[in-house]
N, C-alpha and C positions, 0 to 999 in steps of 0.2 A: 504493500500500500504506500502511495506517495506521501511524503511528509505533509504537503498542503492538505490532502484529504483527511489525514489523521487529526490535523489541527483545527479543521473546520468546525466539528462539533464542540471542541473546547472553546473556540472563539464565540460561538453562538451561545454557549452556556454562560460565559463571562458577560456577554452583552445583556443577558437577563438580569444579572446581579449588578453590573456596573453599566447602566444605560448611558451611552455617549450622547452628548448634545453638542451642537455647534457653539463654540466659545463666544461667538459674536451675537447670535440671535436666539440661542437655546432650542433651535429646531432639532428634534431627535435624529440620530443617524451618524453623521460624520463630525470630525473635529472642527472642520470648517465646511459648511454646506456649500452647495454649488452656487447659490445666489450670492453668498458672502464672498466666495472666491472671485466671482465676477466683479463685485463691488471693490474688492481689494485690488484687482488688476487695474481698475479704472483710476486708482489712486497712485499709480506709478508716476514718478516724477517726470515731467515733460522734458526737463534738462537733466541728463544722467551724468553730466560732468561733476566737477567738484563744487560744493556749495558752501555758504557761510551763513551764520545767524546774523540778524540785524538788530542792533548795531554790531559791527565787526570787532571781535576782540583784537587787541594789539598783537601783531605778529601772526595772525591767523593764516595758515597756508592753504586752507581748503579741506573739505571732507566729502566723501562720497556717501550717498544714501540711495535707497531703492523706492520707497513709497512716502507719500505725505502722511504725517501723523494727524489723521482726522478720521471721522466716521468709523468704519469697520476696522481699519488699521489700529486706531487708538483703542478701541474696545478689545482687540486681540492682545495688544501689548499689556494693557491693564489686567486682563484675565490671566495672562501668563505670569506677570510679576507678582500680583497681589491676590489673584483669585484661585490659586492652586491648580492652574491649568498647565501643568508641565508637559502635557501631551502636545502643546504648541511649540515646544523647543525645536522640533524638526522643521515645520513650515517657516517659522520666523528665522531660524538659523539659515535656511536657504536664501531668504531675503538678504540677510547679512552677508552670506557668502558671495552673493552677486555683487554687493557693494565692495567687498574686500578684493575681489577679482579685478574690478574696474580701477580701484585705487592702486593696485600693484602695477597695472599696465599703463596708468596715466601719469605717474610721477617718476622721478629719476631713481628708481631702485637699481643698484649696480648689478649687472648680470654675473660679475665675477665673484660676488659675495654669496655666502651660503643661504640655506633655506630662510625665508621670511618668517619672522616671529610674529604670531598673532597674540596680542596682549589684551586680555579683558580688563575693563575698568573694574576696580575692586568694589565690593560691597562693604558698608560700614559694619562693625561688629554687632550693632543693634539690629540692623536689617537682617543679618545672618541669623541672629537669634529669633527674630520674628518669623522669618520665612523658612528657616531650616536648611537653606542652601543658598547658592549664589547664581541667580538667574543669568547674569551676563556670562558666567563661566559655561553654563549649559549651551548658550548660543554659540560661544566661541568654539566649543567642542564640535558642534554641528558644522561649523565653518571648515574645520580641519578634515572632517569626514567627507565633506562635499568637494573640497579642493585638492585633497590628497597630499602627497609628500612635498609639494612645492611650498607648503606652509607648515608651521609647527606651533602647537599651543604652548604658550609660555606665560603662565600666570604669576608674574613676578612683582606686580604692583600691589602695594598694601597701603593702608591708612596709617600715616605717621602720627596722627593725633585725632581726637574726636571732632566731629562736625555736626552742625544742625541739619535738620531735614531740609533738603534743597527745595522741596515743593512749596514751602511757604515763603520763599525769598524772591526779591526782585533781582534784576541782572547784577547790580552792584553788590547786593547782599550775597548772591551766589559766588561771585568772584572773591569777596572777602572771606567767606566761609571756607573756601577751598584753597586759599593761598598757602602754599607750602604744606598742604595736608597729606600728600602722597609721597611715598618713597619706594625705591626698588630694593627688594630684599637680597637679591643675588645679582649685583651689577655685572659680574663676569658672564652671565648668560646672555645679556643683550649688548655688551660692549663690542663695538665694531660691526654689529649686525643691523640689517634693515628690519624695521618693525611696523606693524599696523595695529594701532590702538583701536579697540572696538567697544561699542556701547549699543544700547537698544535705540535710544532717541537722541537726536540733536535738538537742544532747546536754546539755551543762552551760549553754549560752547564752553562754559566755565569748567565743567568736569573734564572734558577732553583736553582743554588747554593745560590744565594742571597735570594730567597724566602724561601729556607730551613733554612738558617741562621736566618731570621727574626722569623720564626715559632718556632724554637728551643729556641731562646732567649725569646720568649713569654711564654715558658713553655710547649710546645707540648711534649708529651711523646716519640713519634717516628714520623719521617717524611719520608715517601716514595715518589717516584716521578714516574710519568707516562706521556707519550705523544702519540699522534696519529702516528707521523712519526719521523724517525731518519735519519739524514743526513748520507751519505755513510761512512764518516770517523768515524767509531766506532768499538768496538770489544766487545766480550762477557765479562761480569763481572767476570767470573771465571778466566780470564787472568789479572785482575786488580792487580797492585802491591800494594795492600792495605789490611789491616786487615779487619775483618768483622765489621759491624756497631756496635757502642758502645752506641748510644743515645737511 
C-alpha cells in the first residue's frame, strides 16, 4: 500500500478532531481558502524592487517585500504571530523567500563570498514567553527550505537590553526604543559574510535598521533586508534621496 493511501484515513480522522479553518476568514477547509489566496495575490506589491518606509530612516539602503500589509495579508500575519496559527509558517515563509531571493539578486552581494546568511530579527524575551516560540525564526527556516543551500539560517541577533512594545510607539519612539538594543552573539559567524536580515512586516524601519547596524558592527560584509509584507506608507527605492549602498 502506498504511503499516501495509508495516511489518508489518518488525515481524515485528524480533521474530525482538529477542524482546519482559513486563518483569514474562518471558512472550514484549508489554511488559506481559495478566495483569500486570490485576495492575497491581489495585494502583491506593484513595485517589486527595493522599498522604504516614509519618512526614510537615515542611511536606509532599501528593503524588498512581497505583499502590502493590508486586508487579508494583515489578518494572516496577525493570526500567525498572535493567534497561534503556526500552520501559516509555510505560506508566509514562501512570501518571505520570494523577497529574500529578489534582495540577493538586486544588490551587490559578492559572488566570491560564501553562502548568504539569513538572519531573523530577534524576539524580545517577553514575547518569547508569551508566544512560546519565535515566529520570525519559523519564517526564516521556511526561507532556507525554499531557497536551498544558497542561503543559511543564522540566528545570531539577540536583544542586548529590554525594550517596550513597539506597537504603541510612534516613529521617533520606535527609533529611541530600539537604539543600541540588539547585539550579535557570535560575530565570527557573520564576519566577512553577506547577510539578509528578515522580518515579517516593514513599518517604520526602526527594527530592521537596528538589526542592520548590529550586523555591520559585527563585521558583516553586506546586509540586505527582506520582509513578507510592507505597510502602505512606502515608495520604491529608486525614489530614495540616498546614494547607493556603501557597506
